[in-house]
The first five atom37 places (N, CA, C, CB, O) and aatype in JSON, in Angstrom:
{
  "aatype": [12, 11, 10, 7, 16, 10, 19, 11, 14, 19, 10, 19, 0, 0, 10, 10, 19, 15, 7, 15, 0, 16, 0, 0, 14, 15, 0, 5, 5, 19, 10, 0, 0, 15, 14, 19, 3, 3, 9, 19, 0, 5, 18, 14, 0, 12, 12, 15, 5, 19, 15, 0, 12, 0],
  "atom_mask": [
    [1, 1, 1, 1, 1],
    [1, 1, 1, 1, 1],
    [1, 1, 1, 1, 1],
    [1, 1, 1, 0, 1],
    [1, 1, 1, 1, 1],
    [1, 1, 1, 1, 1],
    [1, 1, 1, 1, 1],
    [1, 1, 1, 1, 1],
    [1, 1, 1, 1, 1],
    [1, 1, 1, 1, 1],
    [1, 1, 1, 1, 1],
    [1, 1, 1, 1, 1],
    [1, 1, 1, 1, 1],
    [1, 1, 1, 1, 1],
    [1, 1, 1, 1, 1],
    [1, 1, 1, 1, 1],
    [1, 1, 1, 1, 1],
    [1, 1, 1, 1, 1],
    [1, 1, 1, 0, 1],
    [1, 1, 1, 1, 1],
    [1, 1, 1, 1, 1],
    [1, 1, 1, 1, 1],
    [1, 1, 1, 1, 1],
    [1, 1, 1, 1, 1],
    [1, 1, 1, 1, 1],
    [1, 1, 1, 1, 1],
    [1, 1, 1, 1, 1],
    [1, 1, 1, 1, 1],
    [1, 1, 1, 1, 1],
    [1, 1, 1, 1, 1],
    [1, 1, 1, 1, 1],
    [1, 1, 1, 1, 1],
    [1, 1, 1, 1, 1],
    [1, 1, 1, 1, 1],
    [1, 1, 1, 1, 1],
    [1, 1, 1, 1, 1],
    [1, 1, 1, 1, 1],
    [1, 1, 1, 1, 1],
    [1, 1, 1, 1, 1],
    [1, 1, 1, 1, 1],
    [1, 1, 1, 1, 1],
    [1, 1, 1, 1, 1],
    [1, 1, 1, 1, 1],
    [1, 1, 1, 1, 1],
    [1, 1, 1, 1, 1],
    [1, 1, 1, 1, 1],
    [1, 1, 1, 1, 1],
    [1, 1, 1, 1, 1],
    [1, 1, 1, 1, 1],
    [1, 1, 1, 1, 1],
    [1, 1, 1, 1, 1],
    [1, 1, 1, 1, 1],
    [1, 1, 1, 1, 1],
    [1, 1, 1, 1, 1]
  ],
  "atom_positions": [
    [[0.85, -1.18, 0.0], [0.0, 0.0, 0.0], [0.89, 1.24, 0.0], [-0.97, 0.0, 1.23], [1.92, 1.27, 0.68]],
    [[0.5, 2.24, -0.75], [1.29, 3.46, -0.85], [1.1, 4.33, 0.4], [0.91, 4.25, -2.11], [0.04, 4.32, 1.04]],
    [[2.12, 5.07, 0.71], [2.04, 5.97, 1.86], [1.07, 7.11, 1.59], [3.44, 6.53, 2.2], [0.38, 7.57, 2.5]],
    [[1.0, 7.57, 0.34], [0.12, 8.68, -0.02], [-1.35, 8.35, 0.18], [0.0, 0.0, 0.0], [-2.14, 9.26, 0.45]],
    [[-1.74, 7.1, 0.04], [-3.15, 6.74, 0.21], [-3.56, 6.71, 1.67], [-3.42, 5.39, -0.43], [-4.75, 6.75, 1.98]],
    [[-2.6, 6.64, 2.57], [-2.92, 6.6, 4.01], [-2.96, 7.99, 4.64], [-1.91, 5.74, 4.73], [-3.45, 8.14, 5.76]],
    [[-2.45, 8.99, 3.95], [-2.32, 10.31, 4.57], [-3.69, 10.9, 4.9], [-1.56, 11.26, 3.65], [-3.91, 11.36, 6.02]],
    [[-4.61, 10.89, 3.94], [-5.92, 11.5, 4.18], [-6.7, 10.8, 5.29], [-6.73, 11.48, 2.91], [-7.21, 11.5, 6.16]],
    [[-6.82, 9.48, 5.31], [-7.54, 8.84, 6.42], [-6.91, 9.11, 7.79], [-7.61, 7.35, 6.2], [-7.62, 9.26, 8.79]],
    [[-5.59, 9.18, 7.83], [-4.92, 9.45, 9.11], [-5.2, 10.88, 9.55], [-3.39, 9.23, 8.99], [-5.43, 11.12, 10.74]],
    [[-5.2, 11.84, 8.62], [-5.5, 13.23, 8.97], [-6.96, 13.37, 9.45], [-5.25, 14.15, 7.76], [-7.23, 14.08, 10.41]],
    [[-7.87, 12.7, 8.79], [-9.27, 12.76, 9.2], [-9.45, 12.16, 10.59], [-10.17, 12.02, 8.18], [-10.16, 12.71, 11.43]],
    [[-8.8, 11.04, 10.84], [-8.9, 10.41, 12.16], [-8.3, 11.32, 13.24], [-8.19, 9.05, 12.16], [-8.83, 11.42, 14.34]],
    [[-7.18, 11.97, 12.92], [-6.56, 12.88, 13.88], [-7.47, 14.07, 14.18], [-5.19, 13.38, 13.35], [-7.57, 14.51, 15.33]],
    [[-8.14, 14.59, 13.16], [-9.05, 15.71, 13.38], [-10.25, 15.29, 14.22], [-9.53, 16.28, 12.04], [-10.71, 16.05, 15.07]],
    [[-10.76, 14.1, 13.99], [-11.9, 13.62, 14.78], [-11.52, 13.45, 16.24], [-12.42, 12.3, 14.21], [-12.28, 13.81, 17.13]],
    [[-10.34, 12.9, 16.48], [-9.9, 12.68, 17.86], [-9.65, 14.01, 18.55], [-8.62, 11.83, 17.89], [-10.04, 14.18, 19.71]],
    [[-9.01, 14.95, 17.87], [-8.71, 16.23, 18.5], [-9.99, 17.04, 18.7], [-7.71, 17.03, 17.66], [-10.1, 17.78, 19.68]],
    [[-10.95, 16.92, 17.79], [-12.21, 17.65, 17.92], [-13.05, 17.13, 19.06], [0.0, 0.0, 0.0], [-13.74, 17.91, 19.72]],
    [[-13.02, 15.84, 19.3], [-13.83, 15.29, 20.38], [-13.19, 15.51, 21.75], [-14.06, 13.81, 20.16], [-13.85, 15.36, 22.78]],
    [[-11.93, 15.87, 21.76], [-11.24, 16.08, 23.03], [-11.55, 17.47, 23.61], [-9.74, 15.91, 22.86], [-11.37, 17.69, 24.81]],
    [[-12.0, 18.39, 22.78], [-12.29, 19.72, 23.28], [-13.65, 19.71, 23.97], [-12.26, 20.78, 22.15], [-14.6, 19.1, 23.47]],
    [[-13.74, 20.36, 25.1], [-14.98, 20.35, 25.88], [-15.85, 21.53, 25.5], [-14.67, 20.36, 27.39], [-15.35, 22.65, 25.31]],
    [[-17.12, 21.29, 25.38], [-18.07, 22.37, 25.14], [-18.34, 23.08, 26.46], [-19.4, 21.82, 24.5], [-18.27, 22.46, 27.52]],
    [[-18.64, 24.37, 26.4], [-18.94, 25.08, 27.65], [-20.24, 24.57, 28.25], [-19.03, 26.6, 27.4], [-21.15, 24.13, 27.55]],
    [[-20.3, 24.63, 29.55], [-21.52, 24.17, 30.22], [-22.62, 25.21, 30.06], [-21.25, 23.88, 31.71], [-22.35, 26.36, 29.69]],
    [[-23.83, 24.83, 30.33], [-24.96, 25.74, 30.21], [-24.82, 26.91, 31.19], [-26.28, 25.0, 30.46], [-25.2, 28.03, 30.86]],
    [[-24.28, 26.65, 32.36], [-24.09, 27.73, 33.34], [-23.08, 28.75, 32.84], [-23.64, 27.16, 34.69], [-23.26, 29.95, 33.05]],
    [[-22.01, 28.28, 32.18], [-21.02, 29.21, 31.64], [-21.62, 30.06, 30.52], [-19.8, 28.45, 31.13], [-21.32, 31.25, 30.42]],
    [[-22.45, 29.45, 29.7], [-23.08, 30.19, 28.6], [-24.02, 31.26, 29.15], [-23.85, 29.24, 27.66], [-24.01, 32.4, 28.69]],
    [[-24.83, 30.88, 30.14], [-25.75, 31.86, 30.72], [-25.02, 32.96, 31.47], [-26.72, 31.16, 31.65], [-25.47, 34.11, 31.47]],
    [[-23.91, 32.64, 32.1], [-23.15, 33.67, 32.81], [-22.54, 34.66, 31.84], [-22.05, 33.02, 33.66], [-22.41, 35.84, 32.17]],
    [[-22.18, 34.21, 30.64], [-21.55, 35.09, 29.66], [-22.58, 35.82, 28.8], [-20.61, 34.3, 28.78], [-22.23, 36.81, 28.14]],
    [[-23.82, 35.37, 28.78], [-24.81, 35.98, 27.91], [-25.6, 37.04, 28.65], [-25.76, 34.91, 27.34], [-25.75, 36.97, 29.87]],
    [[-26.1, 38.03, 27.94], [-26.86, 39.12, 28.58], [-28.35, 38.83, 28.68], [-26.65, 40.41, 27.82], [-29.16, 39.76, 28.6]],
    [[-28.74, 37.57, 28.85], [-30.16, 37.21, 28.87], [-30.89, 37.93, 30.0], [-30.33, 35.69, 29.01], [-31.99, 38.45, 29.79]],
    [[-30.31, 37.96, 31.17], [-30.97, 38.61, 32.31], [-31.18, 40.1, 32.04], [-30.13, 38.43, 33.6], [-32.23, 40.65, 32.38]],
    [[-30.19, 40.75, 31.44], [-30.34, 42.18, 31.12], [-31.44, 42.41, 30.1], [-29.02, 42.75, 30.6], [-32.22, 43.36, 30.22]],
    [[-31.51, 41.54, 29.1], [-32.54, 41.69, 28.06], [-33.92, 41.48, 28.66], [-32.3, 40.68, 26.91], [-34.85, 42.23, 28.34]],
    [[-34.07, 40.47, 29.51], [-35.37, 40.21, 30.15], [-35.76, 41.38, 31.04], [-35.33, 38.9, 30.97], [-36.94, 41.74, 31.1]],
    [[-34.8, 41.97, 31.74], [-35.11, 43.11, 32.61], [-35.53, 44.33, 31.8], [-33.9, 43.45, 33.48], [-36.34, 45.13, 32.27]],
    [[-35.0, 44.49, 30.61], [-35.31, 45.66, 29.78], [-36.56, 45.45, 28.92], [-34.14, 45.99, 28.89], [-37.03, 46.4, 28.29]],
    [[-37.1, 44.24, 28.87], [-38.21, 43.92, 27.98], [-39.44, 44.8, 28.18], [-38.59, 42.49, 28.18], [-39.98, 45.28, 27.19]],
    [[-39.91, 45.02, 29.41], [-41.1, 45.89, 29.56], [-40.88, 47.3, 29.01], [-41.49, 45.98, 31.03], [-41.77, 47.87, 28.39]],
    [[-39.69, 47.84, 29.24], [-39.41, 49.19, 28.72], [-39.37, 49.19, 27.19], [-38.09, 49.71, 29.28], [-39.84, 50.13, 26.56]],
    [[-38.81, 48.14, 26.61], [-38.76, 48.05, 25.15], [-40.17, 47.95, 24.58], [-37.91, 46.84, 24.71], [-40.48, 48.58, 23.56]],
    [[-41.03, 47.16, 25.22], [-42.37, 46.98, 24.71], [-43.19, 48.27, 24.84], [-43.07, 45.83, 25.44], [-44.03, 48.56, 23.99]],
    [[-42.95, 49.04, 25.89], [-43.68, 50.3, 26.02], [-43.22, 51.3, 24.96], [-43.49, 50.9, 27.43], [-44.01, 52.12, 24.5]],
    [[-41.96, 51.25, 24.57], [-41.47, 52.11, 23.48], [-42.1, 51.71, 22.16], [-39.93, 52.03, 23.37], [-42.47, 52.57, 21.36]],
    [[-42.24, 50.41, 21.92], [-42.84, 49.94, 20.68], [-44.3, 50.34, 20.6], [-42.7, 48.42, 20.57], [-44.77, 50.77, 19.55]],
    [[-45.03, 50.19, 21.71], [-46.45, 50.55, 21.69], [-46.63, 52.06, 21.58], [-47.15, 50.02, 22.96], [-47.64, 52.5, 21.03]],
    [[-45.7, 52.85, 22.08], [-45.78, 54.31, 21.96], [-45.53, 54.76, 20.53], [-44.78, 54.99, 22.92], [-46.05, 55.78, 20.08]],
    [[-44.71, 53.98, 19.8], [-44.39, 54.33, 18.41], [-45.52, 53.98, 17.47], [-43.12, 53.61, 17.96], [-45.66, 54.59, 16.41]],
    [[-46.34, 53.02, 17.83], [-47.4, 52.54, 16.92], [-48.61, 53.42, 16.91], [-47.81, 51.15, 17.28], [-49.57, 53.14, 16.19]]
  ]
}
């Protein structure tokens, strides 16, 4: 078997292994970094602005 024919499968396998080794952030980390609480707190004020414009 030629060495050139093995290069691509080995690279794909290496990428799969390295990709699965990285950890995804937890839901708590995502919520801590996102401004969801700020958006929810501002929602009533935003809706009153929208209704005043209409």
